[in-house]
C-alpha positions as CSV (number, residue, x, y, z in Angstrom):
1,M,77.4,77.0,89.2
2,R,79.6,79.7,87.9
3,H,80.5,78.3,84.5
4,N,82.4,80.8,82.3
5,R,81.9,83.8,84.6
6,D,84.7,86.2,85.0
7,E,83.3,88.5,87.7
8,K,84.1,87.8,91.3
9,R,81.2,87.7,93.7
10,F,83.2,88.4,97.0
11,D,80.8,86.0,98.7
12,R,77.9,88.4,98.4
13,T,74.5,88.3,96.8
14,Y,74.1,90.1,93.5
15,S,72.1,93.0,95.1
16,H,74.7,93.4,97.9
17,L,77.6,93.3,95.3
18,R,75.9,95.9,93.1
19,S,75.2,98.1,96.1
20,M,78.8,97.8,97.4
21,F,80.2,98.8,94.0
22,A,77.7,101.6,93.6
23,N,78.8,103.0,97.0
24,M,82.5,102.6,96.2
25,T,82.0,104.4,92.9
26,N,80.1,107.2,94.7
27,D,83.0,107.6,97.1
28,L,85.5,107.6,94.2
29,I,83.5,110.3,92.4
30,F,83.2,112.5,95.5
31,H,86.7,112.1,96.9
32,G,88.8,111.3,93.8
33,R,90.5,108.4,95.6
34,I,89.6,105.5,97.9
35,T,91.6,102.9,99.8
36,T,90.3,99.4,99.6
37,T,91.5,95.8,99.1
38,T,93.2,95.1,95.8
39,P,90.6,92.6,94.4
40,R,87.8,95.0,95.1
41,A,89.7,97.8,93.5
42,K,90.3,95.7,90.4
43,A,86.6,94.8,90.2
44,L,85.6,98.4,90.9
45,R,87.7,99.7,88.0
46,S,85.3,98.5,85.3
47,Y,82.2,100.0,87.1
48,A,84.0,103.4,87.6
49,E,85.2,103.5,84.0
50,K,81.8,102.7,82.6
51,M,80.3,105.6,84.7
52,I,82.9,108.1,83.4
53,T,82.3,106.9,79.8
54,L,78.6,107.6,80.4
55,G,79.5,111.1,81.8
56,K,81.6,111.8,78.6
57,N,78.6,110.9,76.4
58,G,76.5,113.5,78.3
59,S,73.1,112.5,76.9
60,L,69.9,112.3,79.0
61,A,69.8,108.6,78.5
62,S,73.4,108.3,79.8
63,R,72.4,110.5,82.8
64,R,69.5,108.2,83.6
65,R,71.7,105.1,83.3
66,A,74.3,106.6,85.6
67,F,71.6,107.5,88.1
68,A,70.2,104.0,88.0
69,F,73.6,102.7,89.1
70,L,74.8,105.4,91.4
71,R,71.4,106.3,93.0
72,S,72.7,109.8,94.0
73,K,71.8,113.0,92.2
74,E,74.8,114.8,93.6
75,A,77.2,112.1,92.4
76,V,75.6,112.1,88.9
77,T,75.8,115.9,88.8
78,K,79.5,115.9,89.8
79,L,80.3,113.1,87.4
80,F,78.7,114.9,84.4
81,A,79.8,118.4,85.3
82,E,83.2,118.1,86.8
83,I,84.8,114.7,86.3
84,A,83.8,113.8,82.7
85,P,85.1,117.0,81.2
86,L,88.6,116.2,82.6
87,F,88.7,113.0,80.5
88,T,87.5,114.3,77.1
89,G,90.8,113.6,75.4
90,R,91.3,110.2,77.0
91,N,89.8,106.9,75.7
92,G,89.6,104.7,78.7
93,G,92.1,104.2,81.5
94,Y,90.5,106.8,83.8
95,T,91.6,105.2,87.1
96,R,94.9,104.3,88.6
97,L,95.7,101.6,91.1
98,M,98.6,101.9,93.5
99,K,99.3,99.0,95.9
100,L,100.0,99.9,99.5
101,G,101.0,96.6,101.0
102,N,99.1,94.4,103.4
103,R,96.6,95.3,106.1
104,P,97.9,94.5,109.6
105,G,94.8,92.8,110.9
106,D,94.1,90.2,108.2
107,N,97.1,90.5,105.8
108,A,94.8,91.6,103.0
109,S,96.5,93.3,100.1
110,M,95.5,97.0,100.1
111,S,95.4,99.5,97.2
112,V,94.6,103.1,96.6
113,M,92.4,103.7,93.6
114,E,92.2,107.2,92.2
115,L,91.1,109.1,89.1
116,V,94.0,109.8,86.8
117,E,93.2,113.4,85.9
118,S,91.7,114.4,89.2
119,K,93.0,117.0,91.7
120,S,93.7,114.3,94.2
121,A,96.7,113.2,92.1
122,V,98.1,116.7,92.8
123,V,97.2,116.4,96.5
124,A,99.0,113.0,96.5
125,G,102.1,114.6,95.1
126,A,101.9,117.4,97.7
127,D,101.6,114.8,100.5
128,T,104.9,113.1,99.4
129,K,106.6,116.5,99.3
130,K,105.4,117.2,102.9
131,A,106.6,113.8,104.0
132,K,110.0,114.5,102.4
133,T,110.3,117.8,104.2
134,A,109.2,116.3,107.5
135,A,111.8,113.5,107.2
136,P,114.9,115.7,107.6
137,K,113.4,117.1,110.8
138,A,112.9,113.6,112.1
139,K,116.5,112.7,111.3
140,K,117.9,115.7,113.3
141,A,116.2,114.6,116.5
142,P,117.7,111.1,116.6
143,V,121.2,112.5,115.9
144,A,120.9,114.6,119.0
145,K,119.7,111.6,121.0
146,V,122.7,109.5,119.7
147,K,125.1,112.2,120.9
148,A,123.4,112.2,124.3
149,A,123.5,108.4,124.4
150,S,127.2,108.4,123.5
151,K,128.0,110.6,126.5
152,K,126.2,108.3,128.8
153,A,127.7,105.3,127.1
154,S,131.1,105.8,128.9
155,S,129.5,105.2,132.3
156,K,127.4,102.2,131.2
157,P,129.7,99.6,129.6
158,T,130.0,97.8,132.9
159,V,126.3,97.4,133.0
160,K,126.2,96.0,129.5
161,K,128.9,93.5,130.3
162,A,127.1,92.4,133.4
163,A,123.9,91.8,131.3
164,K,125.9,89.8,128.7
165,E,127.5,87.7,131.4
166,K,124.1,87.0,132.9
167,T,122.7,85.8,129.6
168,A,125.8,83.7,129.0
169,L,125.3,82.1,132.4
170,K,121.7,81.4,131.6
171,T,122.5,79.7,128.3
172,R,125.2,77.6,130.0
173,A,122.7,76.5,132.6
174,R,120.1,75.6,130.0
175,K,122.7,73.5,128.0
176,A,123.7,71.8,131.3
177,E,120.0,70.9,132.0
178,K,119.5,69.4,128.5
179,G,122.8,67.5,128.4
């Protein structure tokens, strides 16, 4: 029974759950941002923030506790050397969650989780700028196609009328069959 327990188990055993969050925290440390389902991201937030707080402490005991959870020397080194110094002036709130929408296959709500002070936030800003500059190019191409389509449109109205007449005849036939 799960009396008075706040943490979600995601239908996994404790060891599998701990391993999953350790792996996701490693990915967040190495890449600065990860894409996952919203409930997992919300649960991951507490683990990631605890690791960054250990990194800010910087003691040998904190290093060992971080290694016990992360199980990766490279991740612990990066956490203590690169990531923790970024957050020295911040007391908590080291991560940001941005909702993406729903996944097409199973309609699961997806989110991007990223470190607030990381370089990936700058990269994310650059991606939106690239998308904005790419958008006008995309708009120019359809305008040219519309002009080409309007020239052809003068010869095709008869075809469109014929198609409309066919659909009208079909609907009349269906109504006659029903009635």
